[in-house]
C-alpha positions as CSV (number, residue, x, y, z in Angstrom):
1,M,-11.8,-8.3,10.9
2,Q,-11.3,-6.1,13.3
3,K,-9.0,-3.5,14.3
4,P,-5.6,-4.1,14.9
5,G,-4.2,-3.9,18.3
6,P,-1.8,-1.2,19.4
7,C,0.9,0.5,16.6
8,P,3.9,-2.2,16.7
9,K,5.8,0.6,16.2
10,C,4.9,3.5,18.8
11,G,2.3,1.7,20.8
12,S,-0.3,4.5,19.5
13,S,-4.0,3.6,17.8
14,F,-4.6,2.7,14.6
15,T,-7.5,4.3,11.6
16,E,-8.8,2.7,9.2
17,G,-8.3,3.4,5.2
18,F,-7.5,2.0,2.3
19,I,-4.5,2.7,-0.6
20,V,-6.1,4.0,-3.8
21,D,-5.3,2.8,-7.3
22,E,-5.3,5.7,-9.5
23,T,-5.2,5.4,-13.3
24,Y,-6.8,7.1,-16.3
25,G,-9.5,9.3,-14.6
26,A,-10.7,5.8,-12.5
27,H,-10.0,5.6,-8.9
28,G,-10.4,2.2,-7.0
29,V,-9.0,-0.1,-4.3
30,S,-5.7,-1.8,-4.2
31,N,-6.0,-5.5,-3.8
32,W,-3.9,-8.7,-3.6
33,V,-3.2,-11.1,-6.7
34,E,-1.3,-14.7,-5.7
35,G,1.7,-15.1,-7.6
36,Q,4.3,-13.2,-9.7
37,P,3.3,-11.2,-11.8
38,V,2.9,-12.2,-15.5
39,K,4.1,-9.5,-18.2
40,S,1.2,-8.7,-20.7
41,F,1.6,-7.1,-23.7
42,W,-1.9,-4.8,-23.5
43,S,-2.5,-4.0,-19.9
44,G,0.5,-4.2,-17.9
45,I,0.3,-7.3,-16.2
46,K,-2.5,-10.2,-16.7
47,L,-4.5,-10.6,-13.8
48,P,-6.2,-14.0,-12.7
49,R,-10.5,-13.8,-11.6
50,E,-9.6,-14.3,-7.9
51,K,-8.6,-10.8,-6.2
52,V,-9.1,-10.2,-2.6
53,P,-9.4,-6.0,-1.6
54,V,-6.5,-4.9,0.9
55,R,-7.9,-3.3,3.8
56,T,-5.1,-1.0,5.9
57,F,-4.7,0.6,8.9
58,R,-2.4,3.9,9.3
59,C,-0.9,4.6,13.1
60,N,-2.4,8.2,14.3
61,R,1.3,9.0,15.7
62,C,3.7,7.4,13.5
63,G,2.1,7.2,10.6
64,F,2.9,2.9,10.2
65,L,0.7,1.5,7.8
66,E,-0.3,-1.9,8.4
67,S,-2.6,-3.7,5.5
68,Y,-4.6,-6.6,5.6
69,A,-5.7,-9.7,2.7
70,T,-9.1,-11.0,4.0
71,D,-11.8,-11.9,2.2
């Protein structure tokens, strides 16, 4: 996937980055999962095997975030 066009809020350009998921001493990249969350006693929610990493772009001027989950 290419960088998105101009920011829909202010017309400025974007910089690519990611949103950090933090847990007990670990860091990871956010993932997209299809469907509704299902509670799990042991881990908070049950996760299917298929997850898609999320790419996020931040507007250089206004800070608007635009995220994509593509394979």
